[in-house]
C-alpha positions, 0 to 999 in steps of 0.5 A: 500500500502506498499513501500520499497526500496531495495539496493543490491550491487555486485562485478561487474560493471553496464556494466558487469551486462548487460550480467549477468542480462540476463543470471541469470534471464534465468538460475534462472527461469529454475532452479525454474521451474517444471511441472506445476510450475515456469515461462513461457515466453509468449513474449520477443522482442525488444521495443522502447520507446520515453523517454527511447530509445531502450529496451526489452519487456518481458511478463511472466506467473508465476505459483506459487500455490505450493509456496503460504502459506497454508492460501493463497492456500485455496482460490485460484484455483489449477492452479494459475498464475499472469502475469508479464510485464517488460520493460528493458531499461538497466540500468533502468527497470520497472516490473508490475505484473498484478492482477488476476480476483478474487484478483482485488485489488492486484498488484506489481510494481518494478522500478529498477536502476543500478549504479556503487556505494556502495548504497550511492544514497539516491535520485536515484528515484527522490522521492518527500517528503512524509508524511512517509519515504520509508523504505530502506532495504540493502541486503547483498548477501554474509552474509544474510541468504537465505532459506535453500531449496535454499542453495548450497555450490557452491553458498556460496559467503563466500567461492567462488572465481571467476577464470576468474575475480579473485574476491572473497573470500568476507570477512565481510565488503566487500562492503566498500573495494570491487572494482569494485562494483555496486548497484541494486536499486529497489523501490517495491510497493505492493498493496492488498487493502482488509480490514482485510488482507492488512497488512498481505499479503503486508508484506508476499509479500515483504518477498518473493520479498526480498528472490528472490532478495537475491537469484538472485543477489547471483547467478549472481555473483556465476555464473560469470565465466559462463557468463563473456565472453559472447557477447550480441548476445550469451546471447540472444541466451542462453536466447532464448534456455533456455526459450524454455526449461523452457516452455517445462519443465513447460508444457502447460495447460489452465488457470483456472482463468482469468487475467485482465490488470493493468494500465501501469506506465506513462513512459510505456503507449506508448506500441505497439498496437501489445502487446498481451493481456492476454486471458480471460477465459469465463468459471467458474473455477472448484472450483466455478462450480455447481455440476451436478444432479445425478439420485436418487438411488433406495433403495426399490421396487416401489410397494409391492404386498399384499395377497388378503384376499378373496382368500385363495390360494393367494400367499404372494409375498415378494420383491426380496431382501427377497427371498434368492433364494427360491420360495414361498410355497402355504399355 
């Protein structure tokens, strides 16, 4: 198990980001999706929790075969997805990624809290003292390098200025001087309990998660002029329309693997009985199926007719493939 705490500051307030978060997730998911790859929304509905109050429950399937490194693609089916379930009790959220049937010891758990500060709360998750301190990773949405394939000039916050909020351009050291400012605290736990691969896989998954967090929070501010005037009703309608468009963009196809359920966090175990379970596939995936028997190809005649030595006028008959379209001649 590898646990890290990420702290991502933004030039926004927690109240503003209530709208910005929903807008960013919907638009980001749509942009990152294509035929057969991306984020499919299975369920998105209001949900009440006795401890955290009213919130929103979302279930997604994340198709990511082409996003895996070559060493991982070699051992997974062509169509591969994981199930993500999220409980959003803003400003507190829980996200659980379910393991797949052939990777039963793999899971990701993300606990998120938002506060109006510069990332200065060292005990926001009320953590009990542990033998090993949780690594804290500060993510700078302006000056941390993002993967080249995700770079866009319009989203480069070193040069971006919001017309509607008049925030930006963000200079070096902006976190210390920016007002307003908020911080997204994320406690991420990755488990892959397979001997020989655990360290490599857990470190790789954290690297991917960090890149996703950097890009998503960066886009949230780069798109601020698109969502800052929206009401909750308007952003929910945008979310619904975008999710439908994203599902169509991905396309539908039957899963090649089965997905098993993962235990929910203690604060979310009281989920509604109506929550859908992920369908299980009863057929083996194509890469595990036994090849069908093929009929043996005949490469020679079943029998060969030889001449009768007691008959001088007998004909020696060659098999057809030696005849060259000529008729046998008598002696």
